[in-house]
LOTOR-545581 format. One line per field, with one value per residue: residue number from 1; x, y, z of N, C-alpha, C in turn. Coordinates in nm, 4 decimals. Example, Ala and Ser with C-alpha at 12.3 -4.5 7.8 and 13.67 -1.06 7.14 Angstrom:
<rs>
tigu	1 / 2
n.x	1.3190 / 1.2850
n.y	-0.5690 / -0.2250
n.z	0.7800 / 0.7080
ca.x	1.2300 / 1.3670
ca.y	-0.4500 / -0.1060
ca.z	0.7800 / 0.7140
c.x	1.3200 / 1.2900
c.y	-0.3300 / 0.0030
c.z	0.7800 / 0.7870
</rs>
This chain:
<rs>
tigu	1 / 2 / 3 / 4 / 5 / 6 / 7 / 8 / 9 / 10 / 11 / 12 / 13 / 14 / 15 / 16 / 17 / 18 / 19 / 20 / 21 / 22 / 23 / 24 / 25 / 26 / 27 / 28 / 29 / 30 / 31 / 32 / 33 / 34 / 35 / 36 / 37 / 38 / 39 / 40 / 41 / 42 / 43 / 44 / 45 / 46 / 47 / 48 / 49 / 50 / 51 / 52 / 53 / 54 / 55 / 56 / 57 / 58 / 59 / 60 / 61 / 62 / 63 / 64 / 65 / 66 / 67 / 68 / 69 / 70 / 71 / 72 / 73 / 74 / 75 / 76 / 77 / 78 / 79 / 80 / 81 / 82 / 83 / 84 / 85 / 86 / 87 / 88 / 89 / 90 / 91 / 92 / 93 / 94 / 95 / 96 / 97 / 98 / 99 / 100 / 101 / 102 / 103 / 104 / 105 / 106 / 107 / 108 / 109 / 110 / 111 / 112 / 113 / 114 / 115 / 116 / 117 / 118 / 119 / 120 / 121 / 122 / 123 / 124 / 125 / 126 / 127 / 128 / 129 / 130 / 131 / 132 / 133 / 134 / 135 / 136 / 137 / 138 / 139 / 140 / 141 / 142 / 143 / 144 / 145 / 146 / 147 / 148 / 149 / 150 / 151 / 152 / 153 / 154 / 155 / 156 / 157 / 158 / 159 / 160 / 161 / 162 / 163 / 164 / 165 / 166 / 167 / 168 / 169 / 170 / 171 / 172 / 173 / 174 / 175 / 176 / 177 / 178 / 179 / 180 / 181
n.x	-2.8673 / -3.1046 / -3.4437 / -3.6943 / -4.0368 / -4.3659 / -4.5121 / -4.3600 / -4.0476 / -3.7784 / -3.5252 / -3.2743 / -3.0468 / -2.8006 / -2.5997 / -2.3245 / -2.2628 / -2.1678 / -2.0993 / -2.3369 / -2.5418 / -2.7415 / -2.7966 / -3.0694 / -3.1929 / -3.4717 / -3.6142 / -3.8874 / -4.0448 / -4.3180 / -4.3382 / -4.5012 / -4.5445 / -4.2871 / -4.2477 / -4.4592 / -4.3905 / -4.1439 / -4.2064 / -4.3273 / -4.3987 / -4.4124 / -4.2202 / -3.9794 / -3.7969 / -3.5539 / -3.3682 / -3.2184 / -3.0359 / -3.1420 / -3.3501 / -3.2111 / -3.1149 / -3.3378 / -3.5164 / -3.7201 / -3.9293 / -4.1909 / -4.4762 / -4.3760 / -4.4288 / -4.4967 / -4.4826 / -4.3063 / -4.0685 / -4.0418 / -4.0158 / -3.7755 / -3.5974 / -3.6234 / -3.5292 / -3.2620 / -3.1745 / -3.2037 / -3.0130 / -2.7777 / -2.7847 / -2.7641 / -2.5126 / -2.3522 / -2.3968 / -2.2915 / -2.0243 / -1.9708 / -2.0067 / -1.7974 / -1.5848 / -1.6188 / -1.5799 / -1.3099 / -1.1950 / -1.2623 / -1.1162 / -0.8561 / -0.8466 / -0.8842 / -0.6764 / -0.4036 / -0.3631 / -0.1420 / -0.0030 / -0.0158 / 0.1566 / 0.4105 / 0.5981 / 0.6296 / 0.7350 / 0.9773 / 1.1037 / 1.1274 / 1.2968 / 1.5274 / 1.5900 / 1.6271 / 1.8395 / 2.0401 / 2.0646 / 2.1468 / 2.3962 / 2.5338 / 2.5418 / 2.6865 / 2.9318 / 3.0072 / 3.0369 / 3.2553 / 3.4507 / 3.4694 / 3.5598 / 3.8063 / 3.9350 / 3.9456 / 4.1058 / 4.3352 / 4.4084 / 4.4629 / 4.6824 / 4.8609 / 4.9012 / 5.0235 / 5.2548 / 5.3704 / 5.4151 / 5.5995 / 5.8054 / 5.8746 / 5.9660 / 6.1814 / 6.3389 / 6.3983 / 6.5505 / 6.7629 / 6.8641 / 6.9392 / 7.1354 / 7.3174 / 7.3806 / 7.5002 / 7.7077 / 7.8365 / 7.9200 / 8.1105 / 8.2777 / 8.3625 / 8.5129 / 8.7009 / 8.8087 / 8.9324 / 9.1269 / 9.2514 / 9.3494 / 9.5771 / 9.7511 / 10.0059 / 10.0000 / 10.0536 / 9.9982 / 9.7292 / 9.6536 / 9.7329 / 9.6557
n.y	-5.6997 / -5.6442 / -5.7019 / -5.6947 / -5.6699 / -5.6658 / -5.4904 / -5.4254 / -5.3165 / -5.4840 / -5.5078 / -5.7243 / -5.8859 / -6.1145 / -6.1998 / -6.3779 / -6.4315 / -6.6094 / -6.9605 / -7.0696 / -6.8806 / -6.6679 / -6.3521 / -6.1810 / -5.9242 / -5.7488 / -5.5106 / -5.3434 / -5.1540 / -5.0020 / -5.0043 / -4.8441 / -4.6188 / -4.5088 / -4.4433 / -4.2606 / -4.0626 / -3.9651 / -3.8575 / -3.6100 / -3.3160 / -3.0590 / -2.9617 / -3.0602 / -3.2233 / -3.4561 / -3.5820 / -3.6095 / -3.4074 / -3.2065 / -3.1328 / -3.0203 / -2.7892 / -2.6288 / -2.3504 / -2.3759 / -2.6414 / -2.6191 / -2.6913 / -2.9132 / -3.2434 / -3.4716 / -3.7465 / -3.7644 / -3.6777 / -3.8806 / -4.1034 / -4.0365 / -4.0358 / -4.3023 / -4.4269 / -4.3383 / -4.4412 / -4.7131 / -4.7418 / -4.6804 / -4.8825 / -5.1096 / -5.0595 / -5.0667 / -5.3312 / -5.4678 / -5.3907 / -5.5129 / -5.7785 / -5.8032 / -5.7714 / -5.9974 / -6.1949 / -6.1497 / -6.2106 / -6.4820 / -6.5801 / -6.5261 / -6.6879 / -6.9396 / -6.9453 / -6.9827 / -7.1537 / -7.1881 / -6.9585 / -6.7782 / -6.8851 / -6.8750 / -6.6649 / -6.6845 / -6.9438 / -6.9137 / -6.7418 / -6.9109 / -7.1078 / -6.9542 / -6.8650 / -7.1099 / -7.2215 / -7.0332 / -7.0654 / -7.3317 / -7.3082 / -7.1439 / -7.3075 / -7.5187 / -7.3929 / -7.3298 / -7.5892 / -7.6785 / -7.5018 / -7.5864 / -7.8504 / -7.7929 / -7.6622 / -7.8740 / -8.0577 / -7.9034 / -7.8850 / -8.1560 / -8.1903 / -8.0111 / -8.1423 / -8.3716 / -8.2590 / -8.1569 / -8.3987 / -8.5173 / -8.3260 / -8.3504 / -8.6125 / -8.5797 / -8.4034 / -8.5759 / -8.7652 / -8.6011 / -8.5290 / -8.7825 / -8.8351 / -8.6326 / -8.7137 / -8.9558 / -8.8662 / -8.7049 / -8.8951 / -9.0224 / -8.8080 / -8.7849 / -9.0129 / -8.9466 / -8.7233 / -8.8396 / -8.9778 / -8.7676 / -8.6371 / -8.7737 / -8.6886 / -8.4491 / -8.1050 / -7.9173 / -8.0558 / -8.0692 / -7.8287 / -7.8088 / -8.0359
n.z	-5.2580 / -5.5026 / -5.5626 / -5.7986 / -5.8349 / -5.9835 / -5.8253 / -5.6051 / -5.4651 / -5.3511 / -5.1193 / -5.0534 / -4.8503 / -4.7527 / -4.4919 / -4.3843 / -4.0689 / -3.8818 / -3.8552 / -3.7712 / -3.7646 / -3.9657 / -4.0933 / -4.2056 / -4.3986 / -4.4785 / -4.6791 / -4.7692 / -5.0081 / -5.1521 / -5.5012 / -5.6568 / -5.4962 / -5.4905 / -5.7605 / -5.7992 / -5.6170 / -5.7071 / -5.9471 / -5.9302 / -6.0780 / -5.9881 / -5.8016 / -5.8873 / -5.7494 / -5.6952 / -5.5374 / -5.2070 / -5.1821 / -5.3384 / -5.1725 / -4.9623 / -5.0722 / -5.0829 / -4.9401 / -4.7519 / -4.6327 / -4.6904 / -4.8715 / -4.9891 / -5.0685 / -4.8119 / -4.8518 / -5.0632 / -4.9414 / -4.7509 / -4.9210 / -5.0542 / -4.8379 / -4.7561 / -4.9888 / -4.9978 / -4.7550 / -4.8047 / -5.0114 / -4.8686 / -4.6735 / -4.8364 / -4.9461 / -4.7138 / -4.6377 / -4.8555 / -4.8320 / -4.5889 / -4.6642 / -4.8502 / -4.6762 / -4.5130 / -4.7051 / -4.7697 / -4.5224 / -4.5046 / -4.7217 / -4.6363 / -4.4146 / -4.5260 / -4.7031 / -4.5988 / -4.3239 / -4.1665 / -4.1840 / -3.9775 / -3.7972 / -3.8964 / -3.8462 / -3.5553 / -3.5563 / -3.6985 / -3.5211 / -3.2997 / -3.4071 / -3.4601 / -3.2001 / -3.0649 / -3.2121 / -3.1585 / -2.8822 / -2.8784 / -3.0142 / -2.8349 / -2.6054 / -2.7130 / -2.7687 / -2.5073 / -2.4105 / -2.5685 / -2.4702 / -2.2041 / -2.2458 / -2.3647 / -2.1551 / -1.9750 / -2.1155 / -2.1342 / -1.8630 / -1.8169 / -1.9887 / -1.8661 / -1.6221 / -1.7187 / -1.8273 / -1.5926 / -1.4598 / -1.6334 / -1.6151 / -1.3467 / -1.3511 / -1.5263 / -1.3718 / -1.1600 / -1.2975 / -1.3781 / -1.1285 / -1.0403 / -1.2276 / -1.1630 / -0.9055 / -0.9643 / -1.1245 / -0.9352 / -0.7546 / -0.9133 / -0.9431 / -0.6822 / -0.6604 / -0.8484 / -0.7275 / -0.5125 / -0.6424 / -0.7591 / -0.5436 / -0.4935 / -0.6782 / -0.7501 / -0.6515 / -0.8549 / -1.0838 / -1.0796 / -1.1573 / -1.4218 / -1.5534
ca.x	-2.9249 / -3.2368 / -3.5385 / -3.8082 / -4.1585 / -4.4510 / -4.5651 / -4.2740 / -3.9020 / -3.7362 / -3.3800 / -3.2466 / -2.9051 / -2.7747 / -2.4617 / -2.2871 / -2.1902 / -2.0967 / -2.1434 / -2.4702 / -2.6444 / -2.7430 / -2.8822 / -3.1374 / -3.2556 / -3.5687 / -3.6690 / -3.9874 / -4.1050 / -4.4053 / -4.2826 / -4.5935 / -4.5199 / -4.1611 / -4.2665 / -4.5475 / -4.3213 / -4.0342 / -4.2546 / -4.4023 / -4.3320 / -4.4236 / -4.0985 / -3.8650 / -3.7055 / -3.5221 / -3.2775 / -3.2127 / -2.9549 / -3.2343 / -3.4233 / -3.1198 / -3.1010 / -3.4597 / -3.5186 / -3.8097 / -3.9941 / -4.3334 / -4.5259 / -4.3149 / -4.5099 / -4.4292 / -4.4575 / -4.1848 / -3.9564 / -4.0314 / -3.9627 / -3.6339 / -3.5228 / -3.6220 / -3.4416 / -3.1231 / -3.1478 / -3.1864 / -2.8830 / -2.6721 / -2.7888 / -2.7081 / -2.3682 / -2.2905 / -2.4039 / -2.1927 / -1.8924 / -1.9565 / -1.9879 / -1.6608 / -1.4961 / -1.6302 / -1.5149 / -1.1651 / -1.1581 / -1.2700 / -1.0037 / -0.7332 / -0.8523 / -0.8686 / -0.5539 / -0.2958 / -0.3826 / -0.0123 / 0.0604 / -0.0071 / 0.2613 / 0.5399 / 0.6884 / 0.6721 / 0.8182 / 1.1110 / 1.1615 / 1.1642 / 1.4147 / 1.6429 / 1.6245 / 1.6789 / 1.9721 / 2.1377 / 2.0884 / 2.2285 / 2.5331 / 2.5929 / 2.5716 / 2.7941 / 3.0537 / 3.0412 / 3.0850 / 3.3896 / 3.5408 / 3.4925 / 3.6445 / 3.9412 / 3.9926 / 3.9750 / 4.2210 / 4.4496 / 4.4508 / 4.5259 / 4.8148 / 4.9466 / 4.9395 / 5.1201 / 5.3806 / 5.4283 / 5.4659 / 5.7217 / 5.9078 / 5.9236 / 6.0447 / 6.3066 / 6.4175 / 6.4498 / 6.6594 / 6.8762 / 6.9218 / 7.0087 / 7.2577 / 7.4093 / 7.4299 / 7.5904 / 7.8274 / 7.9054 / 7.9916 / 8.2286 / 8.3667 / 8.4229 / 8.6201 / 8.8054 / 8.8747 / 9.0234 / 9.2421 / 9.3187 / 9.4240 / 9.7060 / 9.8352 / 10.0622 / 9.9172 / 10.0771 / 9.9368 / 9.5857 / 9.6293 / 9.7590 / 9.5975
ca.y	-5.7497 / -5.5867 / -5.7825 / -5.6142 / -5.7369 / -5.5680 / -5.3897 / -5.3998 / -5.3168 / -5.5521 / -5.5152 / -5.8445 / -5.9202 / -6.2196 / -6.1922 / -6.4917 / -6.3797 / -6.7228 / -7.0814 / -7.1076 / -6.7778 / -6.5837 / -6.2362 / -6.1444 / -5.7930 / -5.7231 / -5.3750 / -5.3421 / -5.0248 / -5.0176 / -4.9443 / -4.7405 / -4.4979 / -4.4487 / -4.3816 / -4.1455 / -3.9591 / -3.9060 / -3.7944 / -3.4873 / -3.2135 / -2.9250 / -2.9162 / -3.1192 / -3.2731 / -3.5936 / -3.6391 / -3.5378 / -3.2875 / -3.1019 / -3.0860 / -2.9383 / -2.6592 / -2.5495 / -2.2635 / -2.4370 / -2.7623 / -2.5915 / -2.7232 / -3.0362 / -3.3582 / -3.5549 / -3.8783 / -3.7485 / -3.6744 / -4.0153 / -4.1946 / -4.0029 / -4.0841 / -4.4488 / -4.4647 / -4.3158 / -4.5384 / -4.8424 / -4.7381 / -4.6892 / -5.0166 / -5.2034 / -5.0328 / -5.1192 / -5.4771 / -5.5134 / -5.3733 / -5.6170 / -5.9036 / -5.8031 / -5.7927 / -6.1380 / -6.2748 / -6.1359 / -6.2867 / -6.6236 / -6.6120 / -6.5293 / -6.8050 / -7.0588 / -6.9374 / -7.0554 / -7.1497 / -7.1870 / -6.8281 / -6.7137 / -6.9463 / -6.8688 / -6.5763 / -6.7460 / -7.0603 / -6.8631 / -6.6903 / -7.0278 / -7.1699 / -6.8671 / -6.8673 / -7.2416 / -7.2402 / -6.9526 / -7.1310 / -7.4500 / -7.2664 / -7.0952 / -7.4235 / -7.5940 / -7.3161 / -7.3513 / -7.7272 / -7.6804 / -7.4331 / -7.6754 / -7.9608 / -7.7398 / -7.6408 / -8.0057 / -8.1111 / -7.8219 / -7.9266 / -8.2880 / -8.1715 / -7.9498 / -8.2482 / -8.4586 / -8.1828 / -8.1560 / -8.5332 / -8.5353 / -8.2386 / -8.4116 / -8.7298 / -8.5274 / -8.3542 / -8.6929 / -8.8221 / -8.5081 / -8.5449 / -8.9115 / -8.8211 / -8.5526 / -8.7991 / -9.0532 / -8.7921 / -8.6600 / -9.0103 / -9.0395 / -8.6977 / -8.8177 / -9.1094 / -8.8723 / -8.6363 / -8.9231 / -9.0037 / -8.6418 / -8.6012 / -8.8413 / -8.6148 / -8.3292 / -7.9862 / -7.8496 / -8.1310 / -8.0434 / -7.7053 / -7.8267 / -8.1659
ca.z	-5.3800 / -5.5233 / -5.6387 / -5.8426 / -5.8798 / -6.0500 / -5.7342 / -5.4897 / -5.4761 / -5.2304 / -5.1010 / -4.9756 / -4.8378 / -4.6543 / -4.4445 / -4.3019 / -3.9528 / -3.8264 / -3.9213 / -3.7268 / -3.7793 / -4.0849 / -4.0701 / -4.3297 / -4.3859 / -4.5849 / -4.6797 / -4.8762 / -5.0379 / -5.2699 / -5.6214 / -5.7045 / -5.4164 / -5.5346 / -5.8914 / -5.7839 / -5.5420 / -5.7834 / -6.0712 / -5.9058 / -6.1582 / -5.9326 / -5.7333 / -5.9564 / -5.6465 / -5.7285 / -5.4378 / -5.0791 / -5.2034 / -5.3851 / -5.0545 / -4.8822 / -5.1393 / -5.0643 / -4.8224 / -4.6535 / -4.6813 / -4.7092 / -5.0044 / -5.0386 / -5.0309 / -4.7117 / -4.9096 / -5.1425 / -4.8451 / -4.6946 / -5.0229 / -5.0752 / -4.7205 / -4.7649 / -5.0998 / -4.9562 / -4.6483 / -4.8711 / -5.0786 / -4.7670 / -4.6146 / -4.9342 / -4.9536 / -4.5909 / -4.6407 / -4.9537 / -4.7692 / -4.4886 / -4.7375 / -4.9019 / -4.5611 / -4.4742 / -4.8097 / -4.7507 / -4.4031 / -4.5375 / -4.8082 / -4.5572 / -4.3266 / -4.6075 / -4.7806 / -4.5330 / -4.1792 / -4.0993 / -4.2025 / -3.8463 / -3.7170 / -3.9637 / -3.7709 / -3.4285 / -3.5836 / -3.7290 / -3.3962 / -3.2200 / -3.4688 / -3.4352 / -3.0572 / -3.0277 / -3.2710 / -3.0844 / -2.7529 / -2.9064 / -3.0432 / -2.7106 / -2.5211 / -2.7777 / -2.7446 / -2.3658 / -2.3995 / -2.6250 / -2.3787 / -2.0899 / -2.2911 / -2.3857 / -2.0216 / -1.9179 / -2.1883 / -2.0947 / -1.7282 / -1.8303 / -2.0472 / -1.7633 / -1.5277 / -1.7870 / -1.8348 / -1.4574 / -1.4317 / -1.7122 / -1.5567 / -1.2216 / -1.3899 / -1.5806 / -1.2572 / -1.0887 / -1.3775 / -1.3705 / -0.9942 / -1.0358 / -1.3069 / -1.0831 / -0.7977 / -1.0244 / -1.1629 / -0.8144 / -0.6981 / -0.9966 / -0.9090 / -0.5537 / -0.6891 / -0.9193 / -0.6325 / -0.4336 / -0.7273 / -0.7848 / -0.4239 / -0.5009 / -0.7705 / -0.6929 / -0.6675 / -0.9812 / -1.1885 / -1.0740 / -1.2327 / -1.5647 / -1.5854
c.x	-3.0654 / -3.3204 / -3.6555 / -3.9223 / -4.2474 / -4.4984 / -4.4663 / -4.1264 / -3.8519 / -3.5830 / -3.3521 / -3.0955 / -2.8914 / -2.6266 / -2.4354 / -2.2032 / -2.1142 / -2.1495 / -2.2860 / -2.5776 / -2.6310 / -2.8406 / -2.9426 / -3.2100 / -3.3477 / -3.6194 / -3.7633 / -4.0449 / -4.1957 / -4.3483 / -4.3718 / -4.5733 / -4.3918 / -4.1792 / -4.3523 / -4.4739 / -4.2140 / -4.0821 / -4.3399 / -4.3335 / -4.3310 / -4.2945 / -3.9705 / -3.7571 / -3.6820 / -3.4295 / -3.2828 / -3.1303 / -3.0414 / -3.3162 / -3.3373 / -3.1093 / -3.2246 / -3.4500 / -3.6077 / -3.8754 / -4.1453 / -4.3703 / -4.4629 / -4.3967 / -4.4351 / -4.3993 / -4.3307 / -4.0620 / -3.9334 / -3.9704 / -3.8160 / -3.5469 / -3.5130 / -3.5286 / -3.2946 / -3.0828 / -3.1224 / -3.0508 / -2.7687 / -2.6677 / -2.7275 / -2.5574 / -2.2960 / -2.2894 / -2.3056 / -2.0506 / -1.8659 / -1.9352 / -1.8463 / -1.5610 / -1.4987 / -1.5646 / -1.3634 / -1.1181 / -1.1612 / -1.1534 / -0.8748 / -0.7313 / -0.8264 / -0.7379 / -0.4426 / -0.3152 / -0.2502 / 0.0561 / 0.0753 / 0.1149 / 0.3987 / 0.6377 / 0.7266 / 0.7599 / 0.9611 / 1.1790 / 1.2080 / 1.2901 / 1.5391 / 1.6868 / 1.6862 / 1.8168 / 2.0765 / 2.1663 / 2.1756 / 2.3738 / 2.6047 / 2.6308 / 2.6856 / 2.9285 / 3.1008 / 3.0983 / 3.2266 / 3.4898 / 3.5716 / 3.5810 / 3.7886 / 4.0098 / 4.0314 / 4.0984 / 4.3486 / 4.5001 / 4.5149 / 4.6672 / 4.9110 / 4.9927 / 5.0424 / 5.2564 / 5.4485 / 5.4860 / 5.5962 / 5.8358 / 5.9640 / 6.0080 / 6.1815 / 6.3970 / 6.4772 / 6.5680 / 6.7837 / 6.9444 / 6.9972 / 7.1402 / 7.3605 / 7.4686 / 7.5297 / 7.7219 / 7.9048 / 7.9798 / 8.1170 / 8.3307 / 8.4362 / 8.5373 / 8.7366 / 8.8798 / 8.9699 / 9.1497 / 9.3213 / 9.3953 / 9.5634 / 9.8017 / 9.8950 / 9.9794 / 9.9369 / 10.0164 / 9.7820 / 9.5539 / 9.6463 / 9.7208 / 9.6786
c.y	-5.6928 / -5.6822 / -5.6921 / -5.7077 / -5.6293 / -5.4591 / -5.3473 / -5.3994 / -5.3743 / -5.5554 / -5.6303 / -5.8605 / -6.0243 / -6.2119 / -6.3129 / -6.4387 / -6.4908 / -6.8471 / -7.1188 / -7.0065 / -6.7038 / -6.4706 / -6.1966 / -6.0140 / -5.7738 / -5.5792 / -5.3657 / -5.2011 / -5.0449 / -4.9391 / -4.8308 / -4.6101 / -4.4291 / -4.3790 / -4.2556 / -4.0308 / -3.8918 / -3.8361 / -3.6715 / -3.3740 / -3.0778 / -2.8767 / -2.9623 / -3.1621 / -3.4208 / -3.6600 / -3.5563 / -3.4098 / -3.1717 / -3.0462 / -2.9935 / -2.7992 / -2.5707 / -2.4639 / -2.3208 / -2.5577 / -2.7415 / -2.6218 / -2.8469 / -3.1518 / -3.4441 / -3.6954 / -3.8761 / -3.7511 / -3.8139 / -4.1108 / -4.1653 / -4.0534 / -4.2354 / -4.4974 / -4.4512 / -4.4145 / -4.6759 / -4.8482 / -4.7549 / -4.8263 / -5.1196 / -5.1850 / -5.0899 / -5.2715 / -5.5338 / -5.5000 / -5.4825 / -5.7529 / -5.9135 / -5.8318 / -5.9393 / -6.2289 / -6.2687 / -6.2171 / -6.4361 / -6.6649 / -6.6209 / -6.6494 / -6.9309 / -7.0610 / -7.0196 / -7.0477 / -7.1458 / -7.0509 / -6.7542 / -6.7621 / -6.9374 / -6.7828 / -6.6359 / -6.8688 / -7.0174 / -6.8109 / -6.8063 / -7.0929 / -7.0852 / -6.8707 / -7.0016 / -7.2656 / -7.1555 / -7.0124 / -7.2536 / -7.4106 / -7.2160 / -7.2112 / -7.5062 / -7.5242 / -7.3341 / -7.4910 / -7.7392 / -7.6141 / -7.5210 / -7.7933 / -7.9140 / -7.7170 / -7.7746 / -8.0664 / -8.0355 / -7.8623 / -8.0654 / -8.2750 / -8.1062 / -8.0539 / -8.3417 / -8.3903 / -8.1808 / -8.2922 / -8.5577 / -8.4484 / -8.2993 / -8.5357 / -8.6862 / -8.4756 / -8.4695 / -8.7530 / -8.7322 / -8.5204 / -8.6765 / -8.9040 / -8.7384 / -8.6351 / -8.9006 / -8.9854 / -8.7438 / -8.7758 / -9.0394 / -8.9301 / -8.7237 / -8.9157 / -9.0391 / -8.7793 / -8.7157 / -8.9524 / -8.8742 / -8.5944 / -8.6655 / -8.7665 / -8.4933 / -8.2067 / -7.9178 / -7.9252 / -8.1110 / -7.9186 / -7.7273 / -7.9658 / -8.2737
c.z	-5.3888 / -5.6052 / -5.6751 / -5.8796 / -5.9393 / -5.9548 / -5.6256 / -5.5315 / -5.3444 / -5.2282 / -5.0078 / -4.9670 / -4.7290 / -4.6187 / -4.3570 / -4.1862 / -3.8829 / -3.8945 / -3.8834 / -3.7630 / -3.9117 / -4.0583 / -4.2037 / -4.3070 / -4.5056 / -4.5724 / -4.7979 / -4.8889 / -5.1585 / -5.3880 / -5.6728 / -5.6266 / -5.4615 / -5.6675 / -5.8802 / -5.7151 / -5.6258 / -5.9091 / -6.0452 / -5.9792 / -6.0925 / -5.8695 / -5.8020 / -5.8572 / -5.6742 / -5.6259 / -5.3099 / -5.0910 / -5.2542 / -5.2690 / -4.9699 / -4.9421 / -5.1236 / -4.9382 / -4.7129 / -4.7174 / -4.6970 / -4.8545 / -5.0648 / -4.9832 / -4.9279 / -4.7634 / -4.9944 / -5.0519 / -4.7896 / -4.7962 / -5.0518 / -4.9596 / -4.7243 / -4.8754 / -5.0595 / -4.8468 / -4.7082 / -4.9409 / -4.9785 / -4.7020 / -4.7091 / -4.9449 / -4.8315 / -4.5910 / -4.7425 / -4.8993 / -4.6666 / -4.5554 / -4.7942 / -4.7901 / -4.5182 / -4.5780 / -4.7964 / -4.6309 / -4.4313 / -4.6252 / -4.7282 / -4.4642 / -4.4071 / -4.6850 / -4.7175 / -4.3820 / -4.1033 / -4.1088 / -4.0700 / -3.7690 / -3.7798 / -3.8842 / -3.6345 / -3.4485 / -3.6165 / -3.6032 / -3.3079 / -3.2756 / -3.4430 / -3.2891 / -3.0189 / -3.0879 / -3.1985 / -2.9469 / -2.7728 / -2.9314 / -2.9183 / -2.6188 / -2.5809 / -2.7578 / -2.6003 / -2.3453 / -2.4539 / -2.5310 / -2.2578 / -2.1290 / -2.3097 / -2.2510 / -1.9572 / -1.9840 / -2.1500 / -1.9560 / -1.7324 / -1.8866 / -1.9480 / -1.6626 / -1.5901 / -1.7962 / -1.6983 / -1.4214 / -1.5079 / -1.6587 / -1.4290 / -1.2516 / -1.4443 / -1.4679 / -1.1778 / -1.1632 / -1.3728 / -1.2349 / -0.9821 / -1.1127 / -1.2312 / -0.9702 / -0.8513 / -1.0641 / -1.0400 / -0.7479 / -0.7802 / -0.9665 / -0.7754 / -0.5732 / -0.7572 / -0.8241 / -0.5439 / -0.5129 / -0.7512 / -0.6608 / -0.4246 / -0.5932 / -0.6998 / -0.7303 / -0.7992 / -1.0974 / -1.1900 / -1.1540 / -1.3833 / -1.6132 / -1.5347
</rs>
């Protein structure tokens, strides 16, 4: 920011570096020296670029060179300070915009990871339950098969005892009747 008074040109900038400290830069150049230095008609030098184009600096007023350097330095300082202020304003906006914005990606990653772990564990649990149910059903099938085998054996034993009785009765029959009933 530039402040002009009747005798002085003052460049003032305030940068907020942190909440506690403020850096203030004051650059004062007498306005009368700047006007006197830039109005020298003998060389018609108005900027540092004009000085660069000269073959030598002989005959150039040292006050003119000093004022041009100070002017350019002031311009660059003001430009740098404005850039820094813009940067600080952007940082403040991003900080004040959304403080949770930093945590959105890690939060999504956590949700994705936790849901995949949950699904994997749930799948494992289902597989274990299915294996357990399958083993219970196999045991039930084996129990029913053994019960069925027992019943079949009992029926065979019962039928064999009837056959024994029938064989005793059939022994009484003649041999030719055994062949034809």
